[in-house]
C-alpha positions in Angstrom: 50.9 -24.6 -54.9 48.2 -25.6 -52.5 44.5 -25.8 -53.0 42.7 -24.7 -49.8 39.2 -25.9 -50.4 38.4 -27.1 -53.9 40.8 -25.9 -56.5 39.9 -22.9 -58.5 40.0 -25.1 -61.6 37.6 -28.0 -61.5 40.4 -30.6 -61.6 39.4 -33.3 -59.1 43.0 -34.2 -58.3 43.4 -31.4 -55.8 40.2 -31.1 -53.8 39.7 -30.1 -50.2 36.8 -29.9 -47.8 35.7 -27.9 -44.9 33.6 -29.2 -42.1 32.1 -26.6 -39.7 30.5 -26.9 -36.3 28.3 -24.1 -35.2 29.7 -21.6 -37.7 27.3 -19.8 -39.9 30.1 -18.7 -42.2 30.0 -22.1 -44.1 27.9 -20.6 -46.9 30.3 -17.7 -47.3 33.2 -20.2 -47.4 31.4 -22.1 -50.2 31.3 -18.9 -52.2 35.0 -18.0 -51.6 37.9 -19.0 -53.7 39.0 -21.4 -51.0 35.9 -23.5 -51.3 34.9 -23.1 -55.0 32.9 -26.3 -55.5 34.3 -28.9 -57.8 32.0 -30.8 -60.2 30.3 -33.7 -58.4 30.2 -35.7 -61.6 34.0 -35.7 -61.8 34.5 -36.9 -58.2 35.6 -40.4 -57.9 34.6 -42.9 -55.3 37.8 -42.2 -53.4 37.4 -38.5 -53.5 34.1 -37.8 -51.7 35.2 -34.6 -50.1 33.0 -31.7 -49.2 31.6 -29.4 -46.5 29.8 -30.3 -43.4 28.2 -27.9 -40.9 27.4 -29.0 -37.4 25.9 -27.1 -34.5 26.7 -28.2 -30.9 23.6 -29.2 -29.0 24.1 -26.5 -26.4 23.7 -23.9 -29.0 20.6 -25.1 -30.8 18.6 -22.0 -31.6 15.4 -23.6 -32.9 14.2 -27.2 -33.0 13.5 -27.0 -36.7 17.2 -26.2 -37.6 19.1 -29.2 -38.5 22.2 -29.8 -36.4 24.2 -31.2 -39.5 24.3 -29.9 -43.0 26.4 -31.9 -45.6 27.8 -30.6 -48.9 28.2 -32.3 -51.3 26.0 -35.3 -50.7 28.7 -37.8 -51.2 31.1 -36.5 -48.6 33.0 -39.1 -46.6 30.7 -40.1 -43.7 33.9 -40.8 -41.7 34.8 -37.1 -41.9 31.7 -36.1 -40.0 32.3 -38.9 -37.6 35.8 -37.7 -36.9 34.5 -34.2 -36.3 31.9 -35.5 -33.8 34.5 -37.7 -32.0 37.1 -34.9 -31.6 34.4 -32.2 -31.1 35.9 -30.0 -33.7 34.5 -26.6 -34.4 35.8 -26.4 -38.1 37.7 -29.1 -40.0 39.3 -28.9 -43.4 41.0 -31.4 -45.7 43.8 -30.3 -47.9 45.4 -32.2 -50.8 48.3 -30.7 -52.6 51.6 -31.8 -54.2 53.6 -30.9 -51.1 51.3 -33.0 -48.9 51.7 -35.9 -51.3 55.5 -35.7 -51.1 55.3 -35.7 -47.3 53.0 -38.7 -47.2 55.3 -40.6 -49.5 58.1 -40.2 -47.0 56.1 -41.9 -44.3 57.5 -45.3 -43.1 55.2 -48.3 -42.4 53.7 -48.0 -38.9 54.9 -44.4 -38.4 52.5 -42.6 -36.2 53.9 -39.0 -36.3 56.1 -36.8 -38.5 58.5 -34.2 -37.2 58.3 -31.2 -39.5 61.1 -28.8 -40.0 63.7 -30.5 -37.9 61.6 -31.5 -34.8 60.1 -28.0 -34.5 56.6 -29.2 -35.3 55.1 -32.7 -34.7 52.3 -33.8 -36.9 50.3 -37.0 -36.0 49.8 -39.6 -38.7 46.6 -41.8 -38.9 45.9 -44.7 -41.2 42.5 -43.5 -42.4 39.5 -41.3 -41.7 37.6 -44.4 -40.7 40.2 -45.2 -38.1 40.3 -41.7 -36.9 36.5 -41.6 -36.5 36.3 -45.0 -34.7 39.3 -46.5 -33.0 42.3 -44.1 -33.2 43.1 -42.3 -29.9 46.4 -40.8 -30.8 44.9 -37.6 -32.2 43.2 -35.1 -30.0 41.7 -31.7 -30.5 44.8 -29.7 -29.6 46.9 -31.3 -32.4 45.0 -29.1 -34.9 46.2 -31.2 -37.9 47.0 -34.7 -38.9 48.2 -36.7 -41.9 45.7 -39.3 -43.2 47.6 -42.0 -45.0 44.9 -43.9 -46.9 43.0 -40.9 -48.2 46.2 -39.1 -48.9 45.1 -35.8 -47.3 46.0 -33.4 -44.5 43.2 -32.9 -42.1 43.2 -29.5 -40.4 40.8 -27.9 -37.9 40.3 -24.6 -36.2 37.7 -22.7 -34.1 36.0 -20.9 -37.0 36.1 -20.5 -40.8 38.0 -17.2 -40.4 41.0 -18.9 -38.7 40.7 -22.1 -40.8 41.7 -20.5 -44.1 44.8 -18.9 -42.5 45.6 -22.2 -40.8 45.5 -24.1 -44.2 47.9 -21.5 -45.7 50.3 -21.9 -42.8 50.1 -25.6 -43.0 51.2 -25.6 -46.6 54.2 -23.5 -45.5 55.1 -26.0 -42.8 54.9 -28.9 -45.2 57.1 -27.1 -47.7 59.6 -26.3 -44.9 59.7 -30.0 -44.0 60.8 -30.9 -47.5 63.7 -28.5 -47.2 64.5 -29.4 -43.7 64.7 -32.8 -42.0 61.5 -34.8 -41.5 62.0 -38.0 -39.6 59.9 -40.1 -37.2 60.1 -39.3 -33.5 58.7 -40.9 -30.4 55.2 -39.7 -29.8 55.0 -37.6 -26.7 53.2 -39.2 -23.8 49.8 -37.7 -23.4 50.0 -37.2 -19.7 51.7 -39.2 -17.0 52.5 -42.8 -18.1 51.7 -44.4 -14.8 49.2 -42.1 -13.2 47.1 -40.2 -15.7 44.7 -41.9 -18.0 43.3 -38.5 -18.8 46.3 -37.3 -20.8 47.2 -33.9 -22.1 48.4 -33.8 -25.7 51.4 -32.3 -27.3 50.0 -29.8 -29.8 52.4 -28.9 -32.4 50.1 -27.1 -34.7 47.3 -24.7 -33.9 45.5 -22.1 -36.1 46.3 -18.5 -35.5 43.5 -16.4 -33.9 43.3 -14.1 -36.9 39.6 -13.3 -36.7 37.9 -15.2 -33.9 34.2 -15.7 -34.0 32.3 -13.1 -32.2 29.4 -15.3 -31.1 29.2 -18.0 -28.5 29.0 -20.7 -31.1 32.8 -21.0 -31.2 33.1 -21.8 -27.5 36.3 -23.6 -28.0 39.3 -21.3 -27.5 41.9 -20.7 -30.2 45.3 -21.4 -28.8 48.7 -21.0 -30.4 50.0 -20.1 -33.9 50.0 -22.6 -36.6 53.7 -23.4 -36.4 56.5 -22.7 -33.9 59.5 -21.2 -35.7 62.5 -21.5 -33.5 65.7 -19.5 -33.7 69.0 -20.8 -32.1 69.9 -17.6 -30.4 66.9 -17.8 -28.1 67.4 -21.3 -26.9 65.0 -21.9 -24.0 64.8 -18.3 -23.2 61.0 -18.4 -23.4 58.5 -16.0 -24.9 56.1 -13.3 -23.9 53.4 -14.2 -26.3 52.6 -17.3 -28.4 53.7 -15.4 -31.5 57.3 -14.8 -30.4 59.9 -17.1 -31.8 61.5 -19.5 -29.4 63.8 -22.6 -29.8 63.7 -25.9 -28.2 67.2 -27.2 -27.8 67.8 -30.2 -30.0 68.5 -33.4 -28.1 71.7 -33.9 -30.0 72.8 -30.3 -29.0 71.9 -31.1 -25.4 74.0 -34.3 -25.4 77.3 -32.5 -26.1 78.3 -30.3 -23.2 81.6 -28.6 -22.7 83.6 -28.9 -19.5 82.1 -25.8 -18.0 78.6 -27.0 -18.6 79.4 -30.4 -17.1 80.6 -28.8 -14.0 77.5 -26.6 -13.8 75.3 -29.7 -13.8 75.8 -30.0 -10.1 73.5 -28.4 -7.4 72.8 -24.8 -7.9 74.5 -22.7 -5.2 72.1 -20.0 -4.0 73.6 -17.5 -1.5 71.8 -16.2 1.6 71.6 -12.5 1.1 71.9 -10.4 4.3 71.2 -6.9 2.9 67.6 -7.1 4.1 68.7 -8.2 7.6 70.9 -5.1 7.7 67.9 -2.9 6.7 65.6 -4.3 9.3 68.3 -4.0 11.9 68.8 -0.3 11.1 65.0 0.3 11.2 64.7 -1.5 14.5 67.5 0.7 15.9 65.7 3.9 14.7 62.4 3.0 16.1 63.9 1.9 19.5 65.8 5.1 19.6 62.6 7.1 18.9 60.6 5.3 21.5 63.5 5.6 24.0 63.2 9.3 23.9 59.6 9.0 25.1 60.5 6.4 27.7 63.3 8.6 29.0 61.0 11.5 29.3 58.6 9.4 31.4 61.4 8.2 33.7 62.7 11.8 34.1 59.2 13.0 35.2 58.8 10.1 37.6 62.2 10.8 39.1 61.4 14.5 39.4 57.9 14.1 40.9 58.6 11.1 43.0 55.6 9.1 44.1 53.2 11.6 42.6 54.5 10.9 39.2 54.2 7.1 39.3 50.9 7.3 37.4 52.9 8.4 34.4 54.3 4.9 34.1 51.0 3.9 32.6 52.1 5.7 29.5 54.7 2.9 29.0 51.7 0.7 27.9 51.6 2.7 24.7 55.2 1.9 23.7 54.6 -1.6 22.2 51.5 -0.3 20.4 53.4 2.5 18.7 56.4 0.2 18.1 53.9 -2.0 16.2 52.4 1.0 14.3 55.8 2.7 13.5 57.9 -0.3 12.4 56.7 0.1 8.8 57.5 3.8 8.7 61.0 3.4 9.9 61.5 0.4 7.5 60.4 2.6 4.6 62.9 5.3 5.7 65.8 2.8 5.6 64.6 1.3 2.4 64.6 4.7 0.7 68.3 5.1 1.6 69.1 1.7 0.2 67.1 2.5 -3.0 69.4 5.5 -3.4 72.8 4.0 -2.7 72.4 0.3 -1.8 73.4 -2.7 -3.8 71.2 -3.3 -6.8 72.8 -6.3 -8.7 71.1 -8.9 -6.5 67.8 -7.5 -7.6 68.6 -7.3 -11.3 70.4 -10.6 -11.8 70.2 -12.4 -8.5 69.6 -16.1 -7.9 69.5 -16.4 -4.1 67.7 -18.6 -1.7 64.4 -16.8 -1.8 64.7 -15.0 -5.2 65.2 -15.7 -8.9 65.7 -12.8 -11.3 67.2 -15.1 -14.0 65.5 -17.9 -15.8 66.7 -21.5 -15.2 69.2 -22.8 -17.8 67.9 -25.7 -19.8 71.5 -26.9 -20.6 72.0 -27.7 -16.9 69.1 -30.2 -17.0 69.8 -32.4 -20.1 68.1 -35.5 -18.7 65.1 -33.9 -17.0 61.9 -35.9 -16.8 59.3 -33.3 -17.3 56.7 -33.5 -14.5 53.0 -33.3 -15.1 51.6 -29.9 -14.2 48.1 -29.2 -13.2 46.8 -25.7 -13.6 44.2 -25.1 -10.9 41.7 -22.3 -11.3 39.0 -21.6 -8.8 36.0 -19.8 -10.4 32.6 -18.5 -9.2 30.1 -16.5 -11.2 32.6 -14.8 -13.5 31.5 -14.4 -17.1 32.4 -17.2 -19.5 33.1 -15.0 -22.5 34.6 -12.0 -20.8 36.7 -13.6 -18.1 37.1 -17.4 -18.2 37.6 -17.7 -21.9 40.4 -15.2 -22.2 42.2 -16.9 -19.3 41.9 -20.3 -20.9 43.1 -18.6 -24.2 46.2 -17.6 -22.3 46.8 -21.0 -20.6 46.5 -23.2 -23.7 49.5 -21.8 -25.5 51.6 -22.4 -22.3 50.4 -26.0 -22.2 51.2 -26.3 -25.9 54.7 -25.0 -25.4 55.3 -27.3 -22.4 54.1 -30.3 -24.3 56.3 -29.3 -27.2 59.2 -29.7 -24.8 58.0 -33.2 -23.8 55.9 -32.4 -20.7 52.2 -32.7 -20.1 49.7 -30.5 -18.4 46.0 -30.2 -17.6 43.6 -27.5 -16.5 41.5 -28.3 -13.4 38.7 -25.8 -12.6 37.3 -25.6 -9.0 33.8 -24.6 -10.1 32.0 -22.8 -7.3 29.4 -21.3 -9.8 28.3 -24.3 -11.8 25.5 -25.3 -9.4 24.6 -21.6 -8.6 24.2 -20.1 -12.1 21.2 -20.8 -14.3 21.0 -24.2 -16.2 21.6 -22.4 -19.5 24.8 -20.8 -18.3 25.9 -24.0 -16.6 25.5 -25.9 -19.8 27.6 -23.3 -21.7 30.3 -23.7 -19.1 30.2 -27.5 -19.5 30.4 -27.3 -23.2 33.3 -24.9 -23.0 35.2 -27.1 -20.6 34.6 -30.2 -22.7 35.6 -28.5 -25.9 38.9 -27.5 -24.4 39.7 -30.6 -22.5 39.3 -29.0 -19.1 38.4 -31.0 -16.0 36.2 -29.5 -13.3 34.6 -30.2 -10.0 31.5 -28.3 -8.7 30.1 -28.4 -5.1 26.5 -27.7 -4.0 25.3 -24.2 -3.2 25.5 -22.8 0.3 22.8 -24.2 2.6 21.3 -26.5 0.0 20.2 -29.7 1.8 22.2 -28.6 4.8 25.5 -28.2 2.9 27.8 -25.5 4.2 30.4 -23.7 2.2 32.8 -22.9 5.0 34.7 -19.7 5.5 33.9 -16.0 5.0 35.8 -16.0 1.7 34.9 -19.2 0.0 38.0 -19.8 -2.1 39.8 -22.0 0.4 36.8 -24.3 1.0 36.2 -24.5 -2.8 39.7 -25.7 -3.4 39.5 -28.1 -0.5 36.3 -29.7 -1.8 37.8 -30.2 -5.2 41.1 -31.6 -3.8 39.1 -34.0 -1.5 37.2 -35.3 -4.5 40.5 -35.7 -6.4 42.0 -37.7 -3.6 39.0 -40.0 -3.3 39.0 -40.5 -7.1 42.7 -41.3 -7.0 42.3 -43.9 -4.3 39.4 -45.5 -6.2 41.4 -45.5 -9.4 44.5 -47.0 -7.8 42.4 -49.8 -6.3 40.9 -50.6 -9.7 44.2 -50.5 -11.5 45.7 -52.8 -8.9 42.8 -55.2 -9.2 43.1 -55.3 -12.9 46.8 -56.0 -12.8 46.2 -58.9 -10.4 43.5 -60.2 -12.8 46.2 -60.2 -15.5 48.6 -62.0 -13.3 51.0 -59.1 -12.9 52.9 -58.6 -9.7 52.9 -55.2 -7.9 56.6 -54.8 -8.6 56.3 -55.8 -12.2 57.0 -52.5 -14.0 57.5 -54.0 -17.4 53.8 -54.7 -17.9 51.5 -51.7 -18.0 47.9 -51.3 -18.8 47.3 -49.7 -22.2 46.0 -46.1 -22.2 42.5 -47.0 -23.4 42.0 -49.4 -20.6 43.3 -46.8 -18.1 40.8 -44.3 -19.6 38.0 -46.8 -19.0 39.1 -47.5 -15.4 39.3 -43.7 -14.8 35.7 -43.2 -16.1 34.5 -46.1 -13.9 36.2 -44.7 -10.9 34.8 -41.2 -11.4 31.3 -42.6 -11.9 31.7 -44.6 -8.6 32.8 -41.5 -6.6 30.0 -39.3 -8.1 27.5 -42.0 -7.2 28.8 -42.1 -3.7 28.2 -38.4 -3.4 24.6 -39.0 -4.4 24.4 -36.1 -6.9 25.9 -33.6 -4.5 29.1 -33.3 -6.6 29.3 -32.6 -10.3 32.5 -33.3 -12.2 33.9 -34.1 -15.6 37.2 -34.5 -17.3 40.7 -34.9 -16.0 40.7 -33.8 -12.4 43.9 -35.5 -11.3 46.8 -33.6 -9.8 50.3 -33.4 -11.3 53.6 -33.1 -9.5 53.4 -29.3 -9.8 50.3 -27.1 -9.4 50.0 -23.7 -11.0 47.3 -21.7 -9.2 45.7 -18.9 -11.2 42.7 -16.7 -10.8 39.9 -16.7 -13.3 41.3 -13.3 -14.7 44.8 -14.2 -15.4 47.3 -14.2 -18.3 50.4 -16.3 -18.2 53.6 -16.3 -20.3 53.9 -19.1 -22.8 57.1 -20.5 -21.4 56.2 -20.4 -17.7 55.5 -24.1 -17.3 58.8 -25.5 -18.4 60.7 -22.8 -16.5 58.9 -23.7 -13.3 59.6 -27.4 -13.9 63.3 -26.6 -14.3 63.4 -24.5 -11.2 61.5 -27.1 -9.1 63.9 -29.7 -10.4 67.1 -27.8 -9.4 65.6 -26.7 -6.0 63.8 -29.6 -4.4 63.5 -27.6 -1.1 61.3 -25.1 -2.8 57.6 -25.6 -2.2 56.2 -22.4 -3.8 57.5 -20.3 -6.7 55.5 -17.0 -6.5 55.8 -15.0 -9.7 55.7 -11.2 -9.6 52.7 -10.1 -11.7 51.9 -7.3 -14.0 48.3 -6.0 -14.5 45.8 -7.2 -17.0 43.8 -4.1 -17.6 40.2 -4.4 -18.8 38.7 -0.9 -19.0 41.7 1.4 -18.9 39.6 3.8 -16.8 41.4 6.4 -14.7 40.7 4.4 -11.5 42.0 1.1 -13.0 45.1 3.0 -14.3 45.7 4.3 -10.7 45.4 0.8 -9.2 47.6 -0.6 -11.9 50.3 1.9 -10.9 49.9 1.0 -7.2 49.9 -2.8 -7.9 53.1 -2.5 -9.9 54.6 -0.4 -7.1 53.8 -3.1 -4.6 55.3 -5.9 -6.7 58.5 -3.9 -7.3 58.7 -3.2 -3.6 58.4 -6.9 -2.9 61.1 -7.6 -5.4 63.4 -5.1 -3.8 62.8 -6.6 -0.4 63.1 -10.3 -1.4 66.0 -9.6 -3.8 67.9 -8.2 -0.8 67.3 -11.3 1.3 63.8 -11.2 2.7 61.6 -14.2 2.7 59.1 -14.3 -0.2 55.4 -13.9 0.3 52.8 -16.1 -1.3 49.9 -14.1 -2.6 47.6 -17.0 -3.6 47.7 -16.9 -7.4 50.3 -16.9 -10.3 52.3 -19.3 -8.2 53.6 -22.9 -8.7 53.2 -25.3 -5.7 54.9 -28.6 -5.2 52.0 -31.1 -4.7 54.0 -33.3 -2.4 54.9 -30.4 -0.2 51.2 -29.3 0.0 50.2 -32.8 0.9 52.8 -32.8 3.7 50.9 -30.0 5.5 47.4 -31.2 5.1 45.2 -31.6 8.2 41.9 -33.0 9.2 38.6 -31.0 9.3 37.0 -30.4 12.6 34.7 -33.4 12.1 37.6 -35.6 11.0 36.0 -36.6 7.8 38.0 -34.6 5.2 41.6 -33.8 4.5 42.1 -30.0 4.3 45.0 -28.2 2.6 43.8 -24.6 2.8 42.6 -23.1 6.1 38.9 -22.4 6.0 39.0 -20.4 9.2 41.3 -17.7 7.8 40.6 -15.1 5.2 44.3 -15.0 4.4 44.5 -18.7 3.6 47.6 -18.1 1.4 49.6 -16.7 4.3 48.6 -19.7 6.5 49.8 -22.2 3.8 53.1 -20.4 3.3 53.7 -20.2 7.1 53.0 -23.9 7.5 55.3 -24.8 4.6 58.1 -22.6 5.9 57.9 -23.9 9.4 58.2 -27.4 7.9 61.5 -26.5 6.3 60.3 -25.6 2.8 61.1 -22.4 0.9 58.8 -19.9 -0.8 60.6 -18.2 -3.6 59.8 -15.1 -5.7 60.6 -15.2 -9.4 60.7 -12.0 -11.5 62.3 -13.2 -14.7 59.0 -13.1 -16.6 59.1 -9.3 -16.2 55.4 -8.9 -15.5 54.1 -11.3 -18.2 52.2 -13.1 -15.5 49.2 -10.7 -15.3 46.4 -10.4 -12.8 43.2 -8.4 -12.8 42.8 -5.5 -10.4 39.8 -3.8 -8.9 37.7 -2.0 -11.5 35.9 0.3 -9.1 36.6 1.9 -5.8 34.0 -0.2 -4.1 35.9 -3.4 -5.0 39.2 -1.9 -3.9 37.7 -1.0 -0.5 36.4 -4.5 -0.1 39.8 -5.9 -0.9 41.4 -3.7 1.8 38.8 -4.7 4.3 39.4 -8.3 3.6 43.2 -7.9 4.1 42.6 -6.0 7.3 40.2 -8.7 8.6 42.7 -11.3 7.7 45.4 -9.5 9.6 43.2 -9.4 12.7 42.5 -13.1 12.3 46.2 -13.8 12.4 46.9 -11.8 15.5 43.9 -11.8 17.9 41.2 -14.1 18.9 37.7 -12.5 19.0 37.2 -10.7 22.3 34.5 -13.2 23.6 37.2 -15.9 23.4 39.9 -14.1 25.3 38.8 -15.7 28.6 39.5 -19.3 27.6 41.7 -18.9 24.5 43.8 -15.9 25.4 44.3 -12.6 23.5 46.6 -13.9 20.8 46.1 -16.7 18.3 48.2 -19.8 18.1 49.5 -18.3 14.8 51.3 -15.5 16.6 53.1 -18.0 18.8 53.8 -20.1 15.8 55.4 -17.2 14.0 57.5 -16.2 17.0 58.8 -19.7 17.8 59.2 -20.8 14.2 62.6 -21.4 12.5 62.0 -18.7 9.9 64.3 -15.8 9.6 64.1 -13.4 12.6 64.1 -10.3 10.3 61.3 -11.9 8.3 59.2 -12.0 11.5 59.8 -8.2 11.8 58.7 -7.8 8.2 55.5 -9.8 8.9 54.5 -7.8 11.9 55.5 -4.6 10.3 53.2 -5.4 7.3 50.3 -6.3 9.6 50.9 -3.1 11.6 50.3 -0.9 8.5 46.6 -1.9 8.5 46.2 -1.0 12.2 48.1 2.2 11.7 45.8 3.2 8.8 42.7 2.1 10.7 43.7 4.1 13.7 44.3 7.3 11.8 40.7 8.6 12.0 39.9 7.7 15.6 43.2 9.0 16.9 42.9 12.2 14.9 39.4 12.7 16.4 40.7 12.0 19.9 43.6 14.3 19.3 41.2 17.1 18.2 39.4 17.1 21.5 42.5 16.5 23.7 44.6 19.3 22.2 41.5 21.5 21.7 40.2 21.3 25.3 43.0 20.0 27.4 46.2 21.3 25.8 47.5 22.9 29.0 46.9 19.7 31.0 48.4 17.2 28.6 51.8 15.7 29.7 54.8 16.5 27.6 55.1 12.8 26.8 52.0 13.0 24.7 52.9 13.3 20.9 50.1 15.2 19.2 49.0 14.3 15.7 50.5 17.5 14.3 54.0 16.4 15.1 53.5 13.2 13.2 51.6 14.8 10.3 54.6 16.6 8.7 56.8 13.5 9.0 54.2 11.3 7.3 53.7 13.9 4.5 57.4 14.3 3.9 58.0 10.5 3.9 55.2 9.3 1.7 54.6 12.3 -0.5 58.1 13.6 -1.1 61.0 11.3 -0.1 59.5 7.9 -1.0 58.3 8.9 -4.5 61.7 10.3 -5.4 63.6 7.3 -4.0 61.3 4.9 -5.8 61.8 6.7 -9.1 65.6 6.5 -8.6 65.2 2.8 -7.8 63.3 2.2 -11.0 65.9 4.0 -12.9 68.7 2.0 -11.4 67.1 -1.4 -12.2 66.4 -0.3 -15.7 62.6 -0.3 -15.4 62.2 3.4 -16.5 64.2 6.6 -16.6 64.0 8.8 -13.6 61.8 11.6 -15.0 59.2 9.2 -16.4 59.1 7.2 -13.2 58.8 10.3 -11.1 56.1 11.7 -13.3 54.1 8.5 -13.1 54.2 8.7 -9.3 53.4 12.4 -9.2 50.5 12.0 -11.5 48.6 9.8 -9.1 49.7 11.5 -5.9 46.5 13.5 -5.3 44.4 10.4 -5.9 46.3 8.3 -3.3 46.1 11.2 -0.8 42.3 11.0 -1.0 42.1 7.2 -1.2 44.3 6.5 1.8 42.8 9.5 3.6 39.4 7.9 3.3 40.5 4.3 4.1 40.6 4.5 7.9 36.9 4.1 8.6 36.6 1.0 6.4 39.6 -0.8 7.9 38.5 0.1 11.4 35.2 -1.6 10.8 36.9 -4.7 9.4 39.2 -5.0 12.4 36.3 -4.4 14.8 34.1 -6.8 12.9 36.6 -9.6 13.7 37.2 -8.7 17.3 33.5 -8.2 18.1 32.1 -10.8 15.7 30.2 -8.2 13.7 28.6 -9.2 10.3 30.8 -8.8 7.3 31.0 -10.6 4.0 32.9 -10.3 0.7 32.0 -11.3 -2.7 34.6 -12.0 -5.3 36.1 -9.0 -7.0 34.2 -7.9 -10.2 36.2 -9.1 -13.2 34.2 -7.3 -15.8 32.8 -3.8 -16.0 29.2 -3.7 -15.0 26.3 -1.6 -16.2 26.4 1.7 -14.6 25.3 5.3 -14.8 24.9 8.2 -12.5 21.9 6.9 -10.6 23.5 3.4 -10.2 26.6 5.0 -8.9 24.6 7.1 -6.4 22.9 4.0 -5.2 26.2 2.2 -4.7 27.8 5.2 -3.0 25.0 5.4 -0.5 25.1 1.7 0.2 28.9 1.8 0.8 29.3 5.1 2.5 26.1 5.9 4.2 27.5 5.5 7.8 30.6 7.4 6.8 28.5 10.3 5.5 26.1 10.2 8.3 28.9 10.4 10.9 31.3 12.8 9.1 28.9 15.4 7.8 27.6 16.3 11.4 31.3 16.1 12.5 32.2 18.8 9.9 29.3 21.0 11.1 30.5 20.4 14.7 34.0 21.5 13.9 32.7 24.7 12.3 30.6 25.4 15.3 33.4 24.7 17.8 35.8 26.9 15.8 33.5 29.9 15.3 30.3 29.9 17.3 30.9 27.9 20.5 31.3 29.5 23.9 34.9 30.6 24.6 35.6 27.7 27.0 34.4 25.2 24.4 36.1 26.7 21.3 38.6 24.6 19.3 40.5 26.8 16.8 44.0 25.5 17.4 45.8 24.8 14.1 47.5 21.6 15.4 44.2 20.2 16.4 42.2 21.0 13.3 44.5 20.1 10.5 45.0 16.4 11.2 41.3 15.8 11.7 40.4 17.9 8.6 42.6 15.8 6.4 40.8 12.7 7.5 37.4 14.2 7.0 38.4 15.5 3.6 39.5 12.0 2.6 36.4 10.3 3.9 34.0 12.7 2.2 35.9 13.1 -1.1 36.2 9.3 -1.6 32.4 8.9 -2.2 32.6 11.7 -4.8 35.5 9.9 -6.6 33.4 6.7 -6.5 30.7 8.4 -8.7 33.2 9.3 -11.4 
């Protein structure tokens, strides 16, 4: 049927070409059956088709190597020009009988062809010359177009390996269009009509990533399969991967709704679930009852002893502290009961005020105007090939799917590493972003020419800098568009007249050049950096489901009060090491626990990534920097900038919602080493201290507690959500206090047991309760909960928890020292810094591990080893009056010492 490359027979009526950029496989293609050369002498003037190889400037290996190689010599010069213009990696022309039939069906002036009943849209251009010079309707992500004058189909891919498969799939698509319905449709807008001259394109065809190039020459990322094959039984249900069949509902199908559907078009009713409120109420009753026993004992002693016992009232000062520490424990106790016998349907299929377990129904939004979505990705020094490229490879199919629906999207990278890495790596990043249509903004390095990257964890200031640049660019562009409209005599309220897209592109380029010039070289930026109505924030090590954009747009459309849709994430594993497997299990446990809580009515948390934000809502909470020169959206004075944003939005009346209907297809990277995980916990602990307390040296003039505490207490958010917030924060203080309180208990019980008041609760009385709760009761209840929601059967779920039990005993047993330092570092303004978590496995070895262990744990080892020796001495060799051999004193401290000394050993493995 088709001839991919020159035909196997030398007949010149069915030739094809391949044009390759930066791919050394061109010679192999010439030798293959897909590129068997036809006789040049038989080629007519109109059939100068052939092979061109082009190497991007960033990848020149040697000055003597030509960047362009043409075969045969009479190849259309316009073909190479089109490749240069579109920055194609590999292009291929195909001429076959099927293509000729399709071309014959084109109507005059038609600019696109809907293949296979609107499932695939193929651009149409007049000629290769027009494509190489003036045509702007075709962009790289289209991956194919029909060329009317030359009578060919032009295809392109990332490498020769994928190109051959793409050509074969294209033939199948063309054949399918002859059997189906092929009719002209309105070309999808490439971006926002009135606001975005940098438009995203509706890719309907993309080569499958069958055998991607293994070298850096193919720095453009393959995106989605060559064709979307849709099946009616999965209408708008979305997909997990680009290869899964989905169906876009036909417009005619959407226009006919039954009476039930018509009624359902109204506002979605989302109930306010009170189950969580009941759980927090019961937990509060339990902890109050427990503390009341201690308070009652103190009052009895005071009553019995009279004035001599008044000093015991000082013990009442510990009540709020241990209420703070113990709230999480009693909450878990109640949660375990509800996991066993509580309602579960709200979690499995609920659509409540703060929770969505079911995807939005497309039928209920037949007239939706798809908003433009910006995917914002902050990056630093992560590897291009190992981290950033796989993330972009995941994002592009989602954009393709959304554009297939009629929407538009762009990727906006907040580049904190561009001006820090070497010029060679920076150039690779620039070429990669340009090749994939990615806009980016990069700020200067820290302390360069006095520039300060604010904050301990630089993510917030990175995003603020990029958004500030975007706002300035938007203001300049709006002024230029308004001036141009006035030049043309158009009134401001004249919406019938609009500038053409090429002119908006030119104005955009001029505006960006002006803002960059104003920054005097401080800022680097390229591409489309404008913001859409919705922002998807992702980390540099992320994978997203292909249907996530249109589902988020639907949910934002039906819930205008929602400012953030936080998606529950799965884990994108890199090394599958034993440690990564353990943290994967723990991460999944955390997200399932959050889903249980929010599904039962708790307010959703915002974790800072894999979340959709409403741009207008974010703009409504912006504030001025200390010097008054910049608009800030993210707090640069908090490590937990995501919590700060969520709180400001919620106190302004917006809602943060958790969505679980993607079933973990949103994926995030986790710590690859214990060192990174410890830093992550330290950062969280430091952030909690920032939220609660001012540094001690500010207590005199600012008070003990931060304004954030009073804001939480006086805000209009749910009362039980406030308990949840403080209970969560209290867990870090409880873990941090485990080691110092066990040490204190060791000496108090060991030396002063007979003098200690009965009100004193020694560590031993707490120890069995903690072991029973977190090592026995909670794992069993969690396994039953997973069984009830259909995540796993009970025995598998319980075994997964039991398998990692010993590791988490050691890990959490060795965490107290590190969290204590983080909390004290904030209170006493001690030095502490965090780099971004490693996204790729680094070179290691035994001696490298020993060096890292000593660097991380040297103070832990230097303190705990002498303490172990001291415990042995006091237990066996000390004078009688100094001996400590009481079981209840030794065991709690011994478990802490074991955890702190075993954790460095695990770090070596």
